[in-house]
C-alpha positions in Angstrom: 18.3 2.9 14.1 15.1 4.8 13.4 11.6 3.5 14.0 8.6 5.0 12.1 4.9 4.3 11.5 3.6 3.1 8.1 2.3 5.6 5.5 0.5 5.5 2.2 1.2 8.4 -0.2 -1.4 9.1 -2.9 -1.0 11.7 -5.6 -4.2 13.7 -5.7 -4.6 13.3 -9.5 -4.8 9.5 -8.9 -8.1 9.9 -7.1 -9.9 11.9 -9.9 -13.6 11.2 -10.2 -13.2 11.6 -13.9 -12.0 8.0 -14.0 -15.6 7.0 -13.3 -16.8 8.9 -16.3 -14.2 7.1 -18.4 -15.4 3.7 -17.2 -18.9 4.6 -18.1 -17.8 5.5 -21.6 -15.9 2.2 -22.0 -19.0 0.2 -20.7 -21.3 1.9 -23.2 -19.3 0.6 -26.1 -20.8 -2.8 -25.2 -24.4 -1.6 -25.5 -23.7 1.2 -28.0 -25.5 3.6 -25.7 -23.0 6.4 -25.9 -25.9 8.8 -26.7 -27.1 8.4 -23.1 -24.0 9.9 -21.5 -24.6 13.2 -19.7 -22.6 15.6 -17.6 -21.7 13.4 -14.6 -21.1 9.6 -14.6 -24.1 7.3 -14.5 -24.1 5.8 -11.0 -26.8 3.2 -11.8 -24.8 1.8 -14.7 -21.6 1.5 -12.7 -23.5 -0.1 -9.8 -25.0 -2.6 -12.3 -21.6 -3.5 -13.6 -20.3 -4.3 -10.1 -23.4 -6.0 -8.9 -23.5 -8.3 -11.9 -19.8 -9.0 -11.7 -19.0 -7.3 -15.0 -15.7 -6.1 -13.6 -13.6 -6.4 -16.7 -14.8 -2.9 -17.6 -13.3 -1.3 -14.5 -9.9 -2.8 -15.3 -9.4 0.1 -17.8 -8.7 2.6 -15.0 -6.0 2.3 -12.4 -4.6 4.0 -9.3 -1.0 4.3 -8.2 0.1 4.8 -4.6 3.3 4.5 -2.6 3.3 2.3 0.5 5.9 2.8 3.2 5.7 -0.5 5.0 7.9 -3.3 6.3 9.5 -5.9 4.1 7.4 -8.7 5.6 4.1 -7.0 4.5 5.5 -6.2 1.1 6.1 -9.9 0.5 2.3 -10.4 0.8 1.3 -7.4 -1.3 3.4 -8.4 -4.3 1.5 -11.7 -4.5 -1.2 -9.6 -6.1 -0.2 -10.5 -9.7 -2.4 -8.0 -11.7 -0.2 -5.2 -10.7 3.0 -3.2 -11.3 5.6 -2.7 -8.6 8.7 -0.6 -8.0 10.4 -1.3 -4.7 13.4 0.0 -2.7 16.1 -2.6 -3.2 18.2 -3.9 -0.4 20.6 -5.2 -3.0 21.7 -1.7 -4.0 20.8 0.4 -1.0 23.6 0.6 1.5 22.1 1.8 4.8 25.5 2.7 6.2 25.6 5.7 3.8 24.8 9.3 4.7 21.7 9.4 2.4 20.1 6.8 4.7 21.2 8.6 7.9 23.8 5.9 8.5 21.1 3.7 10.0 18.4 1.2 9.1 14.8 2.4 9.4 12.2 0.0 10.8 8.4 0.0 10.8 7.0 0.0 14.3 5.1 -3.2 15.1 2.0 -1.5 16.5 0.8 -4.7 18.2 3.6 -4.3 20.7 2.8 -0.7 21.5 1.4 -1.5 25.0 3.5 -4.7 25.6 6.7 -3.3 26.9 8.6 -6.6 27.3 7.8 -7.8 23.7 8.7 -4.3 22.3 12.0 -4.3 24.1 12.9 -7.7 22.8 12.0 -6.6 19.3 13.9 -3.4 19.6 17.1 -5.0 21.1 17.1 -7.6 18.4 16.8 -5.0 15.6 19.6 -3.0 17.2 21.9 -6.0 17.2 21.0 -6.8 13.6 21.8 -3.2 12.6 25.2 -3.5 14.3 26.0 -6.8 12.6 24.8 -5.6 9.2 27.3 -2.7 9.4 30.0 -5.0 10.6 29.5 -7.2 7.6 29.7 -4.2 5.3 32.9 -3.1 7.0 34.5 -6.5 6.3 33.9 -6.0 2.6 30.5 -7.6 2.2 28.3 -6.0 -0.5 24.9 -4.7 0.4 23.3 -7.7 -1.4 25.3 -10.0 0.8 24.9 -8.2 4.1 21.1 -7.9 3.6 20.7 -11.6 4.4 20.4 -10.7 8.1 18.1 -7.7 7.7 14.7 -8.1 9.5 11.2 -8.3 8.1 10.6 -5.1 10.0 12.9 -3.2 7.7 11.2 -0.2 6.1 10.6 -0.4 2.4 9.0 2.0 -0.1 7.0 0.3 -2.8 5.1 2.0 -5.6 2.0 0.0 -6.3 -0.3 0.2 -9.4 -3.5 -1.8 -9.4 -6.4 -1.5 -11.8 -9.8 -0.9 -10.1 -10.7 -4.5 -10.2 -7.5 -5.5 -8.5 -8.0 -2.8 -5.9 -11.3 -4.5 -5.1 -9.6 -7.8 -4.8 -6.9 -6.3 -2.6 -9.3 -4.7 -0.2 -11.5 -7.8 0.1 -8.4 -9.8 1.2 -6.4 -7.3 3.2 -9.2 -5.6 5.1 -10.7 -8.8 6.3 -10.4 -9.9 9.9 -8.3 -12.9 8.8 -5.7 -10.7 7.1 -2.3 -10.0 8.8 -2.8 -7.1 11.3 -0.2 -4.9 9.5 -2.0 -5.5 6.2 -5.3 -4.3 7.8 -3.3 -1.3 9.3 -2.6 -0.2 5.7 -5.5 -1.5 3.7 -8.5 -0.3 5.8 -7.6 3.5 5.8 -6.9 3.3 2.1 -10.2 1.6 1.4 -11.9 4.4 3.3 -10.3 6.9 0.9 -11.5 4.8 -2.1 -15.0 4.6 -0.7 -15.0 8.4 -0.4 -13.5 9.1 -3.9 -15.0 6.2 -5.9 -18.1 5.1 -3.8 -19.9 3.4 -6.7 -17.0 1.0 -7.1 -16.1 0.3 -3.5 -19.1 1.0 -1.3 -20.0 -2.7 -1.1 -16.6 -3.8 0.3 -16.7 -4.5 4.1 -13.7 -4.3 6.4 -12.7 -5.3 10.0 -14.5 -2.7 12.0 -13.0 -4.0 15.2 -9.5 -2.9 14.1 -8.5 0.1 16.4 -8.5 3.3 14.3 -5.6 4.5 16.6 -3.3 2.2 14.6 -4.4 3.1 11.1 -1.5 4.0 8.8 -1.4 7.7 7.7 -2.8 8.4 4.3 -1.1 11.4 2.8 -2.2 13.2 -0.4 0.7 14.5 -2.4 1.2 16.6 -5.5 1.9 15.1 -8.9 5.1 13.3 -7.8 5.7 11.4 -4.6 7.5 13.4 -2.0 10.7 12.0 -0.4 10.1 10.4 3.0 11.4 12.6 5.9 
């Protein structure tokens, strides 16, 4: 059994500021003001679109990331319907195989990091589940049958594509203090990256500033393709 911390992988090309220039171009079709376009994007125009709620224009551009999280959190994320998802399948992945290190991989529940008794209970429960999962496979059960006992803490890799409007919706829900703590663990550091790369579209979105930065998920920039998890 292996325990890891959550990560978000972002291809560098996905955070290209040129997306803002494209959004300006799409918006100017509405006003037939293409002649006013200059070298950089027009910040005032994009701010106006967001402030006035004219967010349909920003749906034309999207960002794709890979989230390495637990299955429980993935169930919440896929409730965002204006999106595309590709997720590691427990129906077809047999974690007893060499390619998975002959073990299940779990996401560390950070909220137990300083609560030894609770962490030990969680860890021992997961170890027993791993053992019983392998025993089921050895009896002839298929992965899709044996997966019925796998825990919410099981690691999953999910590729997520949201348009810019849906990213705003995602951050408003998942960075809020009322969101699940592991959702905030992922969403807040990603929001900060979006604020840095696309400030005009995301600078107005608040987040739970009381959340301990020590527990932020790692945000890793990659080349054009996602790199395999190591």
